[in-house]
LOKOL-396250 format. One record per residue (C-alpha): residue in one letter; x, y, z. Coordinates in steps of 0.25 Angstrom, whole numbers, plus 5000, padded with zeros to 4 digits. Layout:
BEGIN
aXYZ;...
***
This chain:
BEGIN
m518849644965;m518149684978;i516649704979;d516649804990;k515349804999;k515849915008;v515950004996;m514549974992;f513949995006;n514650125009;y514350174996;l512850144996;k512650185011;d513250325007;m512350334994;y511150295002;p511050345016;a509750315024;i508550385017;d507350425023;n506250425012;g505050405021;g505050255022;e505050225007;s505950105003;l507250144995;f507950034987;l509350024982;v509349944968;l510549854965;t510749804951;a511749704946;f512149654933;s512849524930;l513849504919;e512749444911;k511949574913;k510949504922;q510349604931;k509949604946;i509149704953;h509049714968;w508249814976;l508749844991;p508149935001;l509050055004;d509250005018;e509949875013;i511249935008;e511949825014;a511149715007;m511349794994;v512849794996;d512849644999;l511949614986;a512849704978;a514149634982;d513549504980;l513149544966;a514449604963;a515149474968;k514249394958;r514849484946;y513649584945;d513849734942;v513049804953;y512349934952;f511450014961;n510350114958;v510750254963;g509350294966;l508550224977;q507250164971;d505850134976;r505649994973;e504149994972;l504150114963;a505250044954;y504449914953;n503149984950;e503850064939;w504449934933;r503049874933;r502550004926;k503650004915;y503649854913;p502149804915;d502349674907;k503449624916;q503149534928;g503749504941;e504649584950;p505149714944;f506549704939;t507049854940;r508149944946;g507050054947;f506850174939;g507250324940;d505750354944;t505850254956;v507150314962;v506750374975;a508050414981;l509450464976;p510750464984;g511350564974;f511750584959;w512650514950;i513350494937;d513950374929;i515250404921;d515750294912;i517250284909;k517850234896;g518150084897;p517749944894;n516449954902;h515850064892;d515750074877;a515750224876;t517150284873;n516850434876;l516950404891;p517950464902;e519250384900;t519550374915;i518950384929;e519750524930;e519050574918;a517650534923;l517950594937;v518250724930;l516850724923;l516250714937;e516950854941;a515950924931;f514950914942;p515251014953;l514850914964;p515850794967;p515150664967;t515050594981;y515450454974;v516250414962;i516150264959;f517050194949;t516150094942;g517250024934;g516750084922;g516550234926;l516150324937;h514850344945;a514850474953;y513750504964;w513350634970;l512650594983;l511650674990;n511750705005;k510250665006;p509650564996;l508650624986;l507350564989;i506450554976;d504950554979;n504450634968;d504750674953;m505250804956;e506450744965;r506650634954;q506850744943;r507750824952;a508650694954;k508650664939;r508950814936;i510150824946;n510750684942;s510550714927;n511150854928;i512450804936;q512650704925;k512450804914;v513550894920;i514550784920;r514050724906;k514150864900;e515650874906;a515950734899;g515350784886;k516350894885;s517450784884;g516650704875;l516350604886;i514950544889;v514350514903;d513050434903;n511850494909;t511550404921;a510550504928;d509350414929;l508950394943;a508850244942;r510350234938;m511150114944;l512650124946;r513750034950;l513850004965;p515250034971;g515849914977;t515449814966;i516149784953;n515949824939;l515949694930;k515649754917;n517049714912;e518249694921;p517749694935;i518049834942;a517649884956;v516549984957;e517150084968;v517050214974;l518050304967;r517750434975;k516950474986;n516550614991;e515850635004;k515050744998;k513550724997;y512650834991;a511350904993;i510450894980;s510451044979;e511951044977;f511650964964;e510551064959;a511451184962;h512451124951;l511451074941;p510351144932;m509051124939;v508151104927;n508451054913;q507851094900;q506850994901;q506251034914;r505051124914;s505351264919;s504051274926;g504451244940;g504651094939;q503151074934;e503050944927;e502750924913;t501350914908;a501550824897;k502550734891;p502950734876;q502250624867;i503150534859;n502350514847;p502550654841;i503950644844;v504150514836;e503350574825;g504050704824;c505550664827;g506250574817;f507250534827;m506150484836;r505450404825;h506850344822;t506950294836;k505650234835;e505750164821;d507150114823;a507050074838;e507649934835;t509049994830;l509050124838;p510450164843;e510550184858;t510850334857;e509550364848;w508750264857;y509150344869;a508850474862;m507450424859;i507250394874;g507750534877;i506450584870;v505450484873;a505650464888;f505150614889;c503850584882;e502550534887;n502650384891;g504150394887;d504650274895;s503650174888;v503850244874;v505350234876;h505250084878;e504250064867;l505250134857;s506450054863;r505849914863;p506149884848;y507649894851;p508149744852;n508949764865;y507849854871;s507849844887;e506749904896;e507749934907;v508850004898;t507750084891;d507150134905;r508550174909;k508750254896;i507450324899;e507850354913;q509150414907;a508450494896;v507450564905;s508650594915;n509350674904;a509150824900;g507850794892;p507350734879;r508350724867;t508550844859;c508450854844;d509850904843;n510350784851;i509550694841;d510050764829;e511550754834;m511350604837;t510750564824;g511450664815;g510250734811;r509550614804;y508250634811;c508350784814;d508750854801;d507350844794;c506550854807;p505350954806;s505550994820;r507051024819;g507351154826;k505951164832;i506051064843;t507251034852;s506850884855;p505950784849;i505150784862;v504550914859;l503750844848;g503050774859;n502650894866;q501550934856;k500250894860;s499250854849;g499550974840;y499351074851;s500551154855;t500551244867;a500451364858;h499351314849;a498551264862;l498751404868;k498251474855;v496951394854;t496651414869;e496951554869;s496051574857;a494951504865;l495151584877;k495051714869;a493751664862;v493151634876;l493551774881;s492851824868;g491551764872;n491651624866;r491451554880;g491651414873;a492851434865;h493751364874;l492851234873;e493051224858;p493751094854;e495051164849;a495151244861;i494851134871;n495951044864;a496951164865;f496651184880;a496851034882;a498151044875;l498551164883;q498251094896;t499250984892;v500351074887;d500251204895;l499351194907;p499651334913;q499151394900;f497951304900;a497651344914;r497851494911;l496851484899;k495851404907;g495851504918;a495651614907;l494451534902;k493851524916;d494051674918;a493351704904;g492151624909;a492251504899;p491551374903;i492651304910;a491951174915;e491651144900;f493051174897;n493551074907;r492650964902;a493050994888;l494550984892;r494350854899;l493550794887;v494750834878;s495750774887;a495050644890;r494750624875;n496150654871;n496750574882;g495950454877;n496250474863;a497650534864;q498250414855;k497250444844;t497050594843;n497850724843;s496950774855;v497550844867;v497850754879;g497650814893;v498850814903;t499150674908;i499650634921;g500750564915;s501250694909;v501450764922;i501750644931;s502750544924;d502450424933;a500950444934;p500250304934;t499150344924;p499950444915;n498850464905;i497750514915;v497450664911;i497550764922;p496150844922;p496150984918;e496351094929;y497350994936;t498850974935;m499650864941;s501150844945;n501950754954;r501650864964;g500150844964;v498750884957;y498451024955;k497151094951;i497251214941;i496551334946;f496451484941;v496751604950;d496651734943;g496651664930;e497951594933;p498051444934;q498551384947;e498851244952;v498151204965;l498651074971;i497550974974;a498350854977;h499850844982;n500050714974;p499650684959;v498450594959;i497950514948;i496750424944;t497450304939;g496350204936;k494850164938;s494450024943;k493149954942;d492949864954;i492149754949;d491749704963;e491349824969;n490749884956;n491450024959;e492550104952;v493950134959;i494850244955;s496350224956;l497150344960;s498650364961;w499450474967;k500950514968;r501550524982;n503050534985;g503350504971;k502550374971;w501150344965;q500150284975;s498750234971;c497450194977;y496050164973;a494750244976;e493350224973;r492750324964;g491850384975;v493050414983;l493650504972;a492350574970;d492150614985;t492950724991;r492850655005;k493150515001;i494350544993;i495050585005;q495050445010;l496150425000;a497150505008;d497350385017;l498050325005;g498950445003;f498150504992;p498350654992;v496950694996;h496350775008;s495150855011;l495650975004;n495950914991;s494950804990;g493950884982;d494950924972;l495450784970;v494050734968;k493850834957;f495250794951;f494950644950;a493550674944;e494150754933;m495350654931;e494450534930;a493450604920;l494550654912;n495250514911;e494050434911;t494550344899;s495950344903;i495950304917;p496350154918;e495250064922;q495249924928;f494349824935;i494649794950;s494049694959;s494149684974;s493949534974;l494749424966;g494049314958;w493149304946;k492849434938;k492149464925;i492649584919;q492249634905;g491749494901;n493049434906;m493049324917;g494249334925;f494849304939;l495449414948;f496649344955;s497349444964;d498049534954;r497649454941;f496449454934;i496449314927;t495549324914;k495549284900;g495149424895;d495749554897;a495049614909;k495849654921;v495349664935;e496249704947;f496049664961;r495949784971;g495549754985;l494649844993;a495749845004;s497149815006;g496849685012;d496049635000;e497349664991;q498149575001;i497149455000;a497149464984;q498649474984;g498849344990;y498349274977;h499649284969;q500749204964;n502149164969;g503249064965;e503048964954;y501848894948;a502648774945;e503148764959;w501748774965;i501248664955;e502348574960;v502148604975;i500648594975;s500748444970;v501048404984;i499548414987;k499148304977;d498948194987;y498248274998;p496748294994;r496448385006;v497448485001;q497048474987;a495548504991;m496048634997;f496948664985;y495848644974;a494748714983;s495648844982;f495448834967;s493948814968;s493748954972;v494049004958;l492848914953;l491848954963;e491249064954;v491548994941;l490748864945;q489748944954;c490148874967;s489948914981;n491148954990;y491648855000;v492648825011;i493648715011;e494448695024;a495648605028;a495348555042;n496248485051;k496648485066;t498148475063;s498948595057;t499548505046;g499148555032;k497948635033;t498648775030;i499548715019;s498248665012;l497748805012;r499148855006;v499048744995;a497648794992;a498148944992;s499348924984;p498648924970;w498149064973;g499149144981;c500049154993;p499849025002;d500649075014;e499649125025;k500749195032;s500949285020;t500249425019;d499749385005;s499349245008;i497949195003;i497849115015;h497149185026;s496749155041;w495449125046;d495549235057;f495049345048;t493649415050;k492449365042;v492449505035;w493949475030;i493549335025;e492349395017;r493249495011;a494349405008;s493349305002;a492849414993;i494249454988;v494749314985;n493449284977;g493749164968;l494949124976;p495149044988;l495049105002;i495949035011;l495949045027;d496848965036;d496448905050;t495048925055;k495448915069;r495849055068;v494349095068;k493949135082;y492549085082;p492048965074;k490849035070;q491749135062;i492149015053;s490748985049;e490449135046;m491749145038;v491549015030;y490149045027;s490549185023;v491549135013;a490749025008;n489549115006;g490349204997;r489749335001;g490049435011;r489149505021;g488349625015;r488849755020;a488449895019;n489050035017;v488550175019;k488050175005;s487450045002;l487649895004;a489149855000;r489349754990;t489349614996;k490649534993;s490549394987;w491549294984;k491849154979;t492949084986;v493348954993;l493848965007;l495048875011;s495248855026;s495948775036;a495548735050;e495848635061;t494348615064;p493448605051;s492548725049;v491348635048;h491548595062;v491848735067;s490748805059;t489348815064;d488748875051;g488148765042;g488248855030;a489648875032;r489948725035;g489348685022;r490348755014;v491648695020;l492448585015;e493248525026;i494548455022;c494948395035;g496148315038;l497648325035;p497848405022;f499148325019;e498548195025;k499648165035;k500648225045;s502148185043;e503448255041;e503448225027;m502048285025;r502548405033;q503748425024;l502848415012;v501848515017;t502948615021;s503548605007;l502248625001;d501948745010;l503248815007;k503148804992;l501748844991;r502148974998;e503149004987;n502248964975;y500849004974;g499749074966;f499849014952;a498848904951;g497648984955;p497749084944;a498048974934;f496748904939;i495949034937;e496549044923;y496048904920;i494648924925;l494549054916;e495148984904;n494048874905;q492748954907;e492048874896;k492148754906;w491548824918;d490148764916;l490748624914;w491448644927;k490148674934;q489548544929;e490748464934;l490648534947;h489148494949;q489548354945;l490648354956;e489648414966;s488648304964;y489748194965;y490248244979;a488848264984;q488548124981;k489848064985;e489548105000;s488048115000;t487748205012;e487148345014;v488548385016;s489148335004;g488048404996;r488448535002;l489948515000;a490048444986;g490048564978;y491348604985;a492048474983;a491548474968;l492148614966;i493548574972;t493548444964;l493248524951;t494248634955;g495348534957;k495148474943;l495148614937;v496448644945;h497148524939;e496748574925;a497248714927;i498448694935;p499648594932;l499548514945;t500348394946;w499348294951;s498048244945;f496748294951;v495948204961;s494848284968;p495248294983;m493748284986;e493748134983;s494448104995;l493948215004;w492548225001;a491948125011;a492748195023;i492348335019;v490848285019;n490948215032;e491648335038;a490548425034;k489348345038;d488948445049;f489048555040;t487748625046;g488348615060;e487348535068;l488348435073;s489448525077;a488348615084;l487848485091;q489348455095;y489448595101;t488148595108;v488348455115;s489748495119;w489148625125;a488148535133;f489248445139;s490048565143;n488748625150;m488148495155;e487748565169;r486848665161;f485848555157;e484748505166;g485048365170;r486548385170;e486648505178;a487548525191;k487048485204;n487048555218;a487548495230;d486148435233;d486148375219;t485048475214;p485248535200;r486148665199;a485648765189;p486848795179;v487448935181;s487348955165;g485948915165;w485248785159;a485548735145;g484548625144;r484248485148;w485148365148;d484748235155;a485848175164;n485648035160;d486647975150;d485447935140;f484948075139;a484048105127;y484548245124;i485248375128;a484248485128;f484648625127;l483848755130;p483748825116;s484348955121;v485548875127;l485748795114;k485648925106;s486648985114;v487648865113;l487448855098;e487548995094;g488749015104;a489548915095;g489048985082;y487948885078;e486548935073;y485648885084;e484348875075;a485148795064;i485848705073;t484548665081;r483748645068;g484848555063;w484948475075;r483348455075;d483448415060;m484648315063;q483748255075;w484748295085;l483748355094;d482748275102;l481448345098;k479948305097;d479548415087;r480648425076;s480048555071;r480848625083;s482248605090;t481648615104;r480948515113;q480148535126;l480848465138;k480848465153;f481948565158;q482048625172;g480648575175;k479948635163;t479648595149;t480648675140;w481048685126;l482448625124;i483348575112;p483648435115;i484948375108;r484748225107;a485748135114;k485948055101;a486448185094;v487348205106;a487848065104;l488348105090;l489448185096;n490148075104;n491248005098;d490647875101;n489247915099;a488947865113;v488047935123;a489047965133;f488848115136;e489548135149;d490848085143;a490648155130;p491748255126;r491548405128;e492148425114;i491548345104;c492648315093;r491948225083;i490648245075;d490148115069;g489048175061;s488148055059;y486648055061;f485947965071;p484547895069;e483247955075;s482947875088;
***
């Protein structure tokens, strides 16, 4: 039996011509079922029909039944809806989409089953011919009739696909599709036959060109094709436009949905479906859905009532809900009576008084419309008779609130009459708001009246329980204010889209409050955050227009008032949360926790959400996430067990978490080596416990040094408590910038800045900067404060270069890019679980610091010992928290001596001397005694001016600089002139008579002049052989000995 790819391709191309929908992505959804009912779902963009055909053919060849969704889906909407419906499920959404996420239809359809082995029902058409006769009941012939192997699928294609970008179009599509099927189902019913209702917009049907494998394999093929395609108006001409459940008020949306509790309490059949849910027959279960689905929060209640059934399925239940709401309307009492033989209806106290159980849910808190009208009309009469406060009496206010819920036009009419009568309206509005707010908070406890909720007028509102302020109405078409003209209420549009406050957020870093807003545009909800001051200012709120928010200069004042009333009315019901614009340790409501990207790791119940101040902040935070397998990472990271330089970087990355816990200072650790082997992979190893270690990826946590100082300060503040990782210092243009950036990060506090109102809050942070460099930063940096905070890890990270080592590093690199982000959070959890040990860890840290300070007893070791101690303690704790495969030995044991030696010149005097002497050799002719000669052997004055005095003989005593020249040389290289010359004086590198100053009077140009003489023996320090051979000395000094020489 052939799988026909040509049939598939031609059919799909005819069904889905090119659609211009404003650039939005449209997706075809392909679903396949194996013989064992294993399901596969594939989403393919509309322009990949060839790929879909290839995929369908491949699945069919593997003995899968292949289906496609007729309606095109918006994948983002569908995935979001899946997450909303199933908040407890993790991972990639597994869904074919939903009726409410269909965004385009090629036409309409029906599925007619034919009697046979594929179906249990017996009251089906006997033959294909009999099924074809049923299709003739609808006056327009179908474009396609497909034989599925077990029945017929008929399609009426549109000459232009129907784009669905709002609820009105969605309801239009449902109505037409449902009514086409009703005509044919009604015709079938005349002969005692049944045709299933398949009008739900998310319907999937078999793809022609594949095979039906339900029993004996049968080809799914095109039975008839009619070239006719239809305008949508042709269907509407043959169908009733409004069914009995539609409102007759020009399509205005319902103001409230029925409540389920009164229905269950008042209907015996509904009580039965709840109490006997475990054994409920499918027909009665579906009848229950046909009532509950139309109620407030109907979807979730249906699932709740269905869950006790042993074979309950979320997906099957969702499909039945979709079918139920696509039918004519809620189940009637007559239908239930006939189905159950009167068992629940004969003794019903409402028999003959209502047409459907759903009517019982429309009575709000004992207030019928008639009763509310009676009480409010009476109050109005009392006002007109002189009792100006009658409308403020508790009974009257409750009645007005009820009327506002069940009959808004009548409410508006009466309110207008009260205004005309001179009744106090401001007090009336306040009283109404209090009643609505109180009742909204206590609706589950009392019989008080609840105001009109947004969810009752807009079914997919993100915060359905928010109450709309009095004097306003809302629909999918926008927000309206009710005004009165000649005593008659009129709706005035103030926003072309519905707008809602969806939450309040307390920023624990900035100590301000942010309001979450949502608005519906082109059928999709969009959202943004705004500071409270923006929503309270008619000029500032206009800034939100750049985000697509429906505000402009003409409606800004109305929206400011609208939001103020909405917030006041819903003060206790607007969702609240804590947010932070930085990661790291937080203390919320007495709970200590750590904000790690989108997770707040804590032992308590507190929740904090990261929200960056700009999109770039979000990108930095998103890099800290998980990918791949934890076990795979554990295995691959074991490669570093024999390489202490790599281990030092690895453990240092974890130490960032402990800086605040143990009250330690920020520091820098740097992998430095002239070759290109291993430095960056060391950074990737250190990054892998935390997030993406691929610096080429947009969400990597490894960044480049070629950012500005402002960016690095901002990034440090964001990754607070986590490592900041920067690759390759050679990308910094000027060496002085490295000093500034290192000092800034290590200092842990940003520069103070001001705004127009006050001083802005200064950012602070705790972090460890992990860096890589060819030349150690302590050699490049001219800032002693910065150099004293850097641990230089010099040498090859993996100790040798070989083909075997290259392969090992390459394998490690590839596996780290696939598996990362697990160990860091696990370490944080371990630290939190052991808070009682924090003081003991501090004591252990102090002991280790003393150990390292004494191990290499120099001024340098005293400065850096704390960092070595922290890395050692961290490594020990990492092995306790994470199941690493090697035993812990501190890498500092083998690296400490080299680190101390590398940092001896941490204040910069020796490197400054190196630079100054190199400059002197390069500019020798500018010194008296070594100047150029004229033809008559007389001295020639240098064009650039004199630099100082340097005697010509080989055993000169000093190189003496004019102070102004030396200041220019040092500061031009980024050194601090006063600090360096003071250091040279203290090191006795200057030939001075008076050690209280750095200058000495010497003969220069025939006069006594103050000069700065650098001793020859200090210059000798810079020669490779420590010999005084200055004419032959190299212009670029490569090695710094660093040893002191005795006083002569």
